[in-house]
C-alpha positions in Angstrom: -137.2 -62.9 -23.5 -136.1 -59.2 -21.8 -137.2 -55.6 -22.9 -134.7 -53.1 -23.2 -135.1 -49.6 -23.5 -134.6 -47.7 -26.8 -131.7 -45.6 -24.6 -130.3 -48.8 -23.8 -130.1 -50.2 -27.0 -128.7 -47.0 -28.9 -126.1 -46.8 -25.9 -125.0 -50.3 -26.7 -124.8 -49.2 -30.6 -122.7 -46.7 -29.7 -120.3 -48.2 -27.8 -120.1 -51.2 -30.4 -119.3 -48.2 -33.1 -116.4 -46.9 -31.1 -115.3 -50.3 -30.6 -115.2 -50.6 -34.5 -113.7 -47.6 -35.5 -110.0 -47.9 -36.2 -107.3 -45.6 -34.0 -106.4 -44.2 -37.3 -109.9 -42.4 -38.2 -110.0 -41.0 -34.3 -106.8 -39.5 -34.7 -108.0 -37.7 -38.0 -111.0 -36.6 -35.8 -108.5 -34.7 -33.3 -105.4 -33.9 -35.7 -106.4 -30.5 -36.1 -107.2 -29.5 -32.5 -104.0 -30.8 -31.4 -101.6 -29.7 -33.8 -103.5 -26.5 -34.8 -104.9 -24.9 -37.6 -101.2 -23.7 -39.8 -99.7 -27.3 -38.5 -102.4 -29.2 -39.7 -102.6 -27.1 -43.1 -99.3 -28.4 -44.0 -99.2 -31.5 -42.3 -101.5 -35.0 -43.6 -101.6 -38.3 -41.2 -101.0 -41.4 -43.4 -100.8 -44.3 -41.4 -100.1 -45.5 -38.0 -97.9 -48.9 -38.4 -96.2 -50.4 -35.2 -97.3 -47.8 -32.8 -95.7 -45.2 -35.2 -97.6 -42.4 -36.9 -96.4 -41.5 -40.5 -97.4 -38.2 -41.3 -96.9 -36.4 -44.7 -95.7 -33.0 -44.5 -95.9 -30.2 -47.5 -92.0 -29.1 -47.1 -88.8 -30.8 -46.2 -88.7 -27.7 -43.7 -91.8 -28.6 -41.7 -90.5 -32.2 -41.7 -87.8 -31.0 -39.8 -89.2 -28.6 -37.6 -92.0 -30.4 -36.5 -89.0 -33.8 -36.1 -87.9 -31.2 -33.3 -91.4 -30.9 -31.8 -92.4 -34.8 -31.7 -92.1 -35.7 -28.2 -94.3 -32.5 -27.7 -96.9 -33.9 -30.1 -96.8 -37.4 -29.1 -97.6 -36.2 -25.4 -100.6 -34.7 -26.6 -102.0 -37.0 -29.1 -101.5 -39.9 -26.2 -103.1 -37.7 -24.0 -106.0 -37.0 -26.7 -106.5 -40.8 -27.2 -105.9 -42.2 -24.3 -108.6 -43.9 -23.8 -109.4 -44.4 -27.4 -106.3 -46.4 -28.8 -105.1 -49.8 -27.4 -101.5 -48.7 -26.9 -99.7 -45.0 -27.1 -98.0 -44.0 -30.0 -94.2 -44.2 -29.5 -92.8 -42.2 -32.6 -94.2 -40.0 -35.2 -92.1 -39.9 -38.4 -92.2 -36.2 -40.7 -91.6 -37.1 -44.8 -92.7 -35.2 -47.5 -92.6 -38.5 -50.0 -96.3 -38.9 -49.6 -97.4 -35.1 -50.2 -99.0 -34.7 -53.7 -100.2 -38.2 -53.6 -102.9 -38.0 -51.2 -104.8 -35.3 -51.2 -107.6 -35.2 -48.2 -110.9 -33.9 -49.7 -111.8 -32.3 -45.9 -108.2 -30.8 -45.5 -108.4 -28.6 -48.4 -105.1 -26.6 -49.5 -105.1 -22.9 -48.2 -104.1 -20.7 -51.2 -103.5 -17.3 -51.9 -105.8 -15.1 -53.3 -104.1 -12.5 -56.2 -106.0 -9.9 -54.1 -103.8 -10.8 -50.9 -100.4 -10.4 -53.1 -98.5 -7.9 -52.5 -98.1 -6.8 -55.9 -101.9 -6.5 -56.6 -103.0 -3.4 -58.0 -107.0 -3.8 -57.7 -109.3 -4.0 -60.7 -108.8 -1.1 -62.4 -107.9 -2.6 -65.7 -109.3 -1.0 -68.7 -111.9 -3.2 -70.4 -111.2 -4.3 -74.3 -113.4 -5.7 -76.0 -113.5 -8.1 -78.2 -113.2 -6.1 -81.7 -110.6 -3.9 -80.1 -108.7 -6.9 -79.2 -108.9 -8.3 -82.7 -107.9 -5.2 -84.2 -104.5 -4.3 -81.4 -103.8 -7.8 -82.6 -103.4 -7.3 -86.4 -101.2 -4.1 -85.2 -98.6 -4.6 -83.0 -98.3 -1.1 -82.9 -101.6 0.1 -82.1 -101.3 -2.9 -79.0 -98.2 -1.4 -78.0 -99.9 2.0 -77.8 -102.5 0.7 -76.0 -101.0 -1.0 -73.6 -98.8 1.7 -72.8 -101.6 4.1 -72.4 -103.5 1.7 -70.0 -100.4 1.4 -68.4 -100.0 5.0 -67.8 -103.5 5.7 -66.6 -103.5 2.8 -64.2 -100.4 3.8 -62.5 -101.7 7.5 -62.4 -104.9 6.7 -60.8 -103.4 4.5 -58.4 -100.7 7.0 -57.3 -98.0 4.3 -57.6 -94.5 4.6 -56.4 -91.9 4.8 -58.4 -89.0 2.4 -58.8 -85.7 4.3 -57.3 -83.5 2.9 -59.9 -85.9 3.0 -63.4 -88.3 5.5 -61.9 -91.4 3.4 -63.7 -94.6 3.2 -61.6 -94.4 -0.1 -59.3 -96.3 -2.0 -57.2 -95.8 -0.8 -53.7 -95.4 -4.5 -52.0 -92.4 -5.0 -54.9 -90.7 -1.9 -53.7 -91.3 -2.5 -49.8 -89.9 -6.4 -50.4 -86.9 -5.4 -53.1 -86.4 -2.0 -52.4 -86.7 -1.6 -56.5 -89.3 -3.0 -58.6 -89.4 -6.6 -59.9 -87.8 -5.9 -63.4 -84.9 -4.0 -61.5 -84.7 -7.0 -59.0 -84.6 -9.1 -61.4 -81.9 -7.8 -63.4 -79.9 -7.4 -59.7 -80.1 -10.8 -59.3 -78.8 -12.3 -63.1 -76.0 -9.3 -62.6 -75.1 -11.3 -59.4 -75.2 -14.5 -61.0 -73.3 -13.4 -63.8 -70.4 -11.9 -61.8 -69.8 -14.9 -59.4 -68.9 -16.5 -62.8 
């Protein structure tokens, strides 16, 4: 019986663990590094079948765009996984089919916070206590007057730009995006749709 050092035994165990690890799990570990953070947020590798990598995408536009880049991605993946998988990947297929069905806990979806939205006005709303809310709910006229007063105060305090069409105070993001406030933009779209019929 020969005695081996702890380092030798740990080295052997580490090699065995690498041999037992599946190629797909190795690919998952390096996916974000190979494709980048933005692409990784919109994609999810699903499986490797017959040396073809199947990837779910968040939209058809992402699937199409990545299909055009698949040769470049294949080259990067095969270089990265060169010594770790037995046969190189021959293709990548992108599809939106399983995007919703396979959430990954370590790849959370990025969500847009309300503060990042162009229409966000800040925390300037006037707090209404529950008794006031109950009283205003009983009388629609009082509720409307409170709403109008709060809106005027908020608009005045924020120095909001006026919509060029209706002259109502509007969030700056709406005026920048559409050139008018969102109700005027919606009315324009509805009017255009009515004119086409």
